Biotite code that builds the C-alpha atoms (Angstrom):
import biotite.structure as struc

atoms = struc.array([
    struc.Atom([-235.296, -43.236, 5.791], chain_id="A", res_id=1, res_name="MET", atom_name="CA", element="C"),
    struc.Atom([-235.768, -44.379, 9.364], chain_id="A", res_id=2, res_name="THR", atom_name="CA", element="C"),
    struc.Atom([-232.150, -45.528, 9.618], chain_id="A", res_id=3, res_name="ILE", atom_name="CA", element="C"),
    struc.Atom([-230.898, -42.186, 8.271], chain_id="A", res_id=4, res_name="VAL", atom_name="CA", element="C"),
    struc.Atom([-233.151, -40.386, 10.764], chain_id="A", res_id=5, res_name="GLY", atom_name="CA", element="C"),
    struc.Atom([-231.637, -42.454, 13.580], chain_id="A", res_id=6, res_name="GLY", atom_name="CA", element="C"),
    struc.Atom([-228.115, -41.659, 12.409], chain_id="A", res_id=7, res_name="ILE", atom_name="CA", element="C"),
    struc.Atom([-228.794, -37.942, 12.009], chain_id="A", res_id=8, res_name="LEU", atom_name="CA", element="C"),
    struc.Atom([-230.972, -37.255, 15.078], chain_id="A", res_id=9, res_name="PHE", atom_name="CA", element="C"),
    struc.Atom([-230.326, -40.203, 17.409], chain_id="A", res_id=10, res_name="GLY", atom_name="CA", element="C"),
    struc.Atom([-232.592, -43.188, 18.065], chain_id="A", res_id=11, res_name="PRO", atom_name="CA", element="C"),
    struc.Atom([-235.454, -41.451, 19.882], chain_id="A", res_id=12, res_name="LEU", atom_name="CA", element="C"),
    struc.Atom([-235.731, -38.245, 17.848], chain_id="A", res_id=13, res_name="LEU", atom_name="CA", element="C"),
    struc.Atom([-234.954, -40.114, 14.620], chain_id="A", res_id=14, res_name="GLY", atom_name="CA", element="C"),
    struc.Atom([-237.959, -42.389, 15.169], chain_id="A", res_id=15, res_name="VAL", atom_name="CA", element="C"),
    struc.Atom([-240.195, -39.501, 16.120], chain_id="A", res_id=16, res_name="ILE", atom_name="CA", element="C"),
    struc.Atom([-239.176, -37.425, 13.080], chain_id="A", res_id=17, res_name="TYR", atom_name="CA", element="C"),
    struc.Atom([-239.454, -40.409, 10.744], chain_id="A", res_id=18, res_name="SER", atom_name="CA", element="C"),
    struc.Atom([-242.949, -41.386, 11.956], chain_id="A", res_id=19, res_name="ILE", atom_name="CA", element="C"),
    struc.Atom([-244.113, -37.765, 11.878], chain_id="A", res_id=20, res_name="THR", atom_name="CA", element="C"),
    struc.Atom([-242.845, -37.165, 8.367], chain_id="A", res_id=21, res_name="SER", atom_name="CA", element="C"),
    struc.Atom([-244.194, -40.538, 7.116], chain_id="A", res_id=22, res_name="ALA", atom_name="CA", element="C"),
    struc.Atom([-247.646, -39.557, 8.468], chain_id="A", res_id=23, res_name="THR", atom_name="CA", element="C"),
    struc.Atom([-247.623, -35.863, 7.489], chain_id="A", res_id=24, res_name="ALA", atom_name="CA", element="C"),
    struc.Atom([-246.465, -36.244, 3.900], chain_id="A", res_id=25, res_name="ALA", atom_name="CA", element="C"),
    struc.Atom([-249.424, -38.410, 2.715], chain_id="A", res_id=26, res_name="PRO", atom_name="CA", element="C"),
    struc.Atom([-251.834, -36.307, 4.744], chain_id="A", res_id=27, res_name="ALA", atom_name="CA", element="C"),
    struc.Atom([-250.615, -33.134, 3.080], chain_id="A", res_id=28, res_name="ILE", atom_name="CA", element="C"),
    struc.Atom([-250.843, -34.784, -0.373], chain_id="A", res_id=29, res_name="ALA", atom_name="CA", element="C"),
    struc.Atom([-254.367, -36.030, 0.361], chain_id="A", res_id=30, res_name="PHE", atom_name="CA", element="C"),
    struc.Atom([-255.673, -32.673, 1.534], chain_id="A", res_id=31, res_name="PHE", atom_name="CA", element="C"),
    struc.Atom([-253.930, -30.950, -1.320], chain_id="A", res_id=32, res_name="GLY", atom_name="CA", element="C"),
    struc.Atom([-255.993, -33.080, -3.752], chain_id="A", res_id=33, res_name="ILE", atom_name="CA", element="C"),
    struc.Atom([-259.180, -33.432, -1.737], chain_id="A", res_id=34, res_name="ALA", atom_name="CA", element="C"),
    struc.Atom([-259.579, -29.773, -0.794], chain_id="A", res_id=35, res_name="LEU", atom_name="CA", element="C"),
    struc.Atom([-258.563, -27.785, -3.892], chain_id="A", res_id=36, res_name="PRO", atom_name="CA", element="C"),
    struc.Atom([-260.728, -24.782, -3.029], chain_id="A", res_id=37, res_name="GLY", atom_name="CA", element="C"),
    struc.Atom([-263.804, -23.290, -4.630], chain_id="A", res_id=38, res_name="PRO", atom_name="CA", element="C"),
    struc.Atom([-264.594, -24.426, -8.166], chain_id="A", res_id=39, res_name="ARG", atom_name="CA", element="C"),
    struc.Atom([-266.423, -22.633, -10.903], chain_id="A", res_id=40, res_name="SER", atom_name="CA", element="C"),
    struc.Atom([-269.591, -24.208, -12.276], chain_id="A", res_id=41, res_name="ASP", atom_name="CA", element="C"),
    struc.Atom([-267.866, -25.086, -15.532], chain_id="A", res_id=42, res_name="GLN", atom_name="CA", element="C"),
    struc.Atom([-264.967, -26.936, -13.869], chain_id="A", res_id=43, res_name="SER", atom_name="CA", element="C"),
    struc.Atom([-267.363, -28.698, -11.487], chain_id="A", res_id=44, res_name="ALA", atom_name="CA", element="C"),
    struc.Atom([-269.456, -29.865, -14.427], chain_id="A", res_id=45, res_name="GLN", atom_name="CA", element="C"),
    struc.Atom([-266.333, -31.081, -16.298], chain_id="A", res_id=46, res_name="ALA", atom_name="CA", element="C"),
    struc.Atom([-265.243, -32.965, -13.205], chain_id="A", res_id=47, res_name="ALA", atom_name="CA", element="C"),
    struc.Atom([-268.676, -34.510, -12.863], chain_id="A", res_id=48, res_name="ALA", atom_name="CA", element="C"),
    struc.Atom([-268.615, -35.634, -16.542], chain_id="A", res_id=49, res_name="ARG", atom_name="CA", element="C"),
    struc.Atom([-265.125, -37.114, -16.104], chain_id="A", res_id=50, res_name="TRP", atom_name="CA", element="C"),
    struc.Atom([-266.216, -38.904, -12.978], chain_id="A", res_id=51, res_name="ARG", atom_name="CA", element="C"),
    struc.Atom([-269.292, -40.372, -14.773], chain_id="A", res_id=52, res_name="GLU", atom_name="CA", element="C"),
    struc.Atom([-267.116, -41.561, -17.677], chain_id="A", res_id=53, res_name="GLN", atom_name="CA", element="C"),
    struc.Atom([-264.730, -43.152, -15.211], chain_id="A", res_id=54, res_name="LEU", atom_name="CA", element="C"),
    struc.Atom([-267.572, -44.925, -13.455], chain_id="A", res_id=55, res_name="ASP", atom_name="CA", element="C"),
    struc.Atom([-268.862, -46.248, -16.780], chain_id="A", res_id=56, res_name="ILE", atom_name="CA", element="C"),
    struc.Atom([-265.404, -47.487, -17.789], chain_id="A", res_id=57, res_name="ARG", atom_name="CA", element="C"),
    struc.Atom([-264.955, -49.187, -14.417], chain_id="A", res_id=58, res_name="VAL", atom_name="CA", element="C"),
    struc.Atom([-268.326, -50.917, -14.801], chain_id="A", res_id=59, res_name="ALA", atom_name="CA", element="C"),
    struc.Atom([-267.501, -52.057, -18.343], chain_id="A", res_id=60, res_name="GLU", atom_name="CA", element="C"),
    struc.Atom([-263.850, -53.058, -17.894], chain_id="A", res_id=61, res_name="GLN", atom_name="CA", element="C"),
    struc.Atom([-263.419, -53.598, -14.198], chain_id="A", res_id=62, res_name="GLY", atom_name="CA", element="C"),
    struc.Atom([-260.313, -55.819, -14.223], chain_id="A", res_id=63, res_name="TRP", atom_name="CA", element="C"),
    struc.Atom([-258.403, -53.497, -16.578], chain_id="A", res_id=64, res_name="LYS", atom_name="CA", element="C"),
    struc.Atom([-259.168, -50.508, -14.376], chain_id="A", res_id=65, res_name="MET", atom_name="CA", element="C"),
    struc.Atom([-258.012, -52.434, -11.287], chain_id="A", res_id=66, res_name="VAL", atom_name="CA", element="C"),
    struc.Atom([-254.773, -53.372, -13.041], chain_id="A", res_id=67, res_name="ALA", atom_name="CA", element="C"),
    struc.Atom([-254.275, -49.785, -14.191], chain_id="A", res_id=68, res_name="LEU", atom_name="CA", element="C"),
    struc.Atom([-254.800, -48.333, -10.756], chain_id="A", res_id=69, res_name="THR", atom_name="CA", element="C"),
    struc.Atom([-252.398, -50.873, -9.229], chain_id="A", res_id=70, res_name="ARG", atom_name="CA", element="C"),
    struc.Atom([-249.644, -50.181, -11.770], chain_id="A", res_id=71, res_name="LEU", atom_name="CA", element="C"),
    struc.Atom([-249.719, -46.381, -11.949], chain_id="A", res_id=72, res_name="ILE", atom_name="CA", element="C"),
    struc.Atom([-249.611, -44.700, -8.483], chain_id="A", res_id=73, res_name="PRO", atom_name="CA", element="C"),
    struc.Atom([-250.499, -41.207, -9.707], chain_id="A", res_id=74, res_name="LEU", atom_name="CA", element="C"),
    struc.Atom([-253.663, -42.535, -11.384], chain_id="A", res_id=75, res_name="PHE", atom_name="CA", element="C"),
    struc.Atom([-254.559, -44.287, -8.115], chain_id="A", res_id=76, res_name="ARG", atom_name="CA", element="C"),
    struc.Atom([-254.315, -40.976, -6.234], chain_id="A", res_id=77, res_name="ALA", atom_name="CA", element="C"),
    struc.Atom([-256.438, -39.146, -8.774], chain_id="A", res_id=78, res_name="ILE", atom_name="CA", element="C"),
    struc.Atom([-259.094, -41.887, -8.743], chain_id="A", res_id=79, res_name="CYS", atom_name="CA", element="C"),
    struc.Atom([-259.184, -41.935, -4.987], chain_id="A", res_id=80, res_name="SER", atom_name="CA", element="C"),
    struc.Atom([-259.654, -38.186, -4.829], chain_id="A", res_id=81, res_name="ALA", atom_name="CA", element="C"),
    struc.Atom([-262.356, -38.014, -7.471], chain_id="A", res_id=82, res_name="THR", atom_name="CA", element="C"),
    struc.Atom([-264.327, -41.119, -6.645], chain_id="A", res_id=83, res_name="LEU", atom_name="CA", element="C"),
    struc.Atom([-264.434, -40.291, -2.931], chain_id="A", res_id=84, res_name="SER", atom_name="CA", element="C"),
    struc.Atom([-265.823, -36.803, -3.576], chain_id="A", res_id=85, res_name="ALA", atom_name="CA", element="C"),
])
């Protein structure tokens, strides 16, 4: 991606655009998950139950959960968003 940016925009602007996009894309994804907006009580309770079940599973089968989160990137993003809340 950086090489293509350099070819399309030149060395200086290509690096600037590549670094900016490489920083902005994960930030947008993080805030899209971390700040979903107001929740109803029912969905907040369901999320709390899911988080508790996830905590229990991690405590019981820690190595399997670590392997799962390393192998499936989407699951890693969901766990990061829910466990950090």
